[in-house]
MARTORMI-746916 format. One line per field, with one value per residue (C-alpha): residue in three letters; x, y, z. Coordinates in pm, whole numbers, padded with zeros to 5 digits. Layout:
<recs>
residu: c(ALA | ...) .
px: c(X | ...) .
py: c(Y | ...) .
pz: c(Z | ...) .
</recs>
This chain:
<recs>
residu: c(SER | LEU | ILE | LYS | LEU | VAL | TYR | PHE | SER | ARG | HIS | GLU | ASP | ILE | GLN | THR | ASP | ASP | LYS | ARG | ARG | ARG | ARG | LEU | LYS | HIS | ARG | ALA | LEU | VAL | PRO | ILE | GLY | HIS | LYS | ARG | SER | TYR | PRO | ILE | LEU | GLY | GLY | ARG | LEU | HIS | PHE | VAL | LYS | PHE | GLU | THR | GLY | ASN | LEU | ASN | ASP | CYS | LEU | ASP | PHE | ILE | ASN | SER | LYS | GLN | LEU | HIS | HIS | GLY) .
px: c(00112 | -00025 | -00007 | -00364 | -00406 | -00736 | -00759 | -01030 | -01041 | -01294 | -01492 | -01342 | -01656 | -01862 | -02106 | -02260 | -02302 | -02423 | -02797 | -02729 | -02488 | -02744 | -03003 | -02752 | -02623 | -02978 | -03038 | -02699 | -02797 | -03083 | -02965 | -02885 | -02916 | -02840 | -02836 | -02538 | -02519 | -02257 | -02144 | -02133 | -01795 | -01865 | -01583 | -01467 | -01279 | -00996 | -00857 | -00506 | -00297 | 00078 | 00288 | 00490 | 00806 | 00713 | 00713 | 00901 | 00631 | 00371 | 00571 | 00618 | 00242 | 00169 | 00415 | 00277 | -00079 | 00046 | -00137 | 00121 | 00022 | -00295) .
py: c(00052 | 00293 | 00353 | 00416 | 00603 | 00660 | 00871 | 01025 | 01386 | 01540 | 01850 | 02168 | 02385 | 02260 | 02553 | 02511 | 02137 | 02153 | 02099 | 01832 | 01654 | 01648 | 01492 | 01237 | 01159 | 01091 | 00860 | 00691 | 00578 | 00373 | 00011 | -00114 | -00488 | -00697 | -00447 | -00254 | 00121 | 00308 | 00664 | 00919 | 01087 | 01387 | 01399 | 01313 | 01030 | 01141 | 00929 | 00998 | 00812 | 00812 | 00636 | 00362 | 00530 | 00832 | 00650 | 00936 | 01182 | 00956 | 00935 | 01313 | 01356 | 01121 | 01313 | 01656 | 01550 | 01382 | 01064 | 00844 | 00969 | 00760) .
pz: c(-03339 | -03081 | -02708 | -02596 | -02270 | -02090 | -01776 | -01561 | -01442 | -01207 | -01303 | -01158 | -01178 | -00884 | -00864 | -01210 | -01163 | -00801 | -00867 | -01127 | -00891 | -00612 | -00845 | -00976 | -00628 | -00512 | -00809 | -00762 | -00413 | -00557 | -00581 | -00929 | -00985 | -00680 | -00392 | -00523 | -00562 | -00760 | -00684 | -00962 | -00951 | -01175 | -01425 | -01772 | -01942 | -02168 | -02451 | -02582 | -02841 | -02895 | -03157 | -02987 | -03116 | -02903 | -02571 | -02405 | -02515 | -02354 | -02030 | -02030 | -02077 | -01785 | -01570 | -01671 | -01582 | -01263 | -01362 | -01194 | -00848 | -00841) .
</recs>
């Protein structure tokens, strides 16, 4: 079986996305559903798989990406 890891990283290049972010931020402040609004964080979801026998590789990956720091 597999270890499935999903993590979020923010975009580093702020200048190229600046206009798009402003548009999305404006739209994100419009309530969705029952008076709730959700911020757009501007980033990417990453999906990584490891064989369960390679648990140490997975832990090393988490440590190298500093994912355990919250």
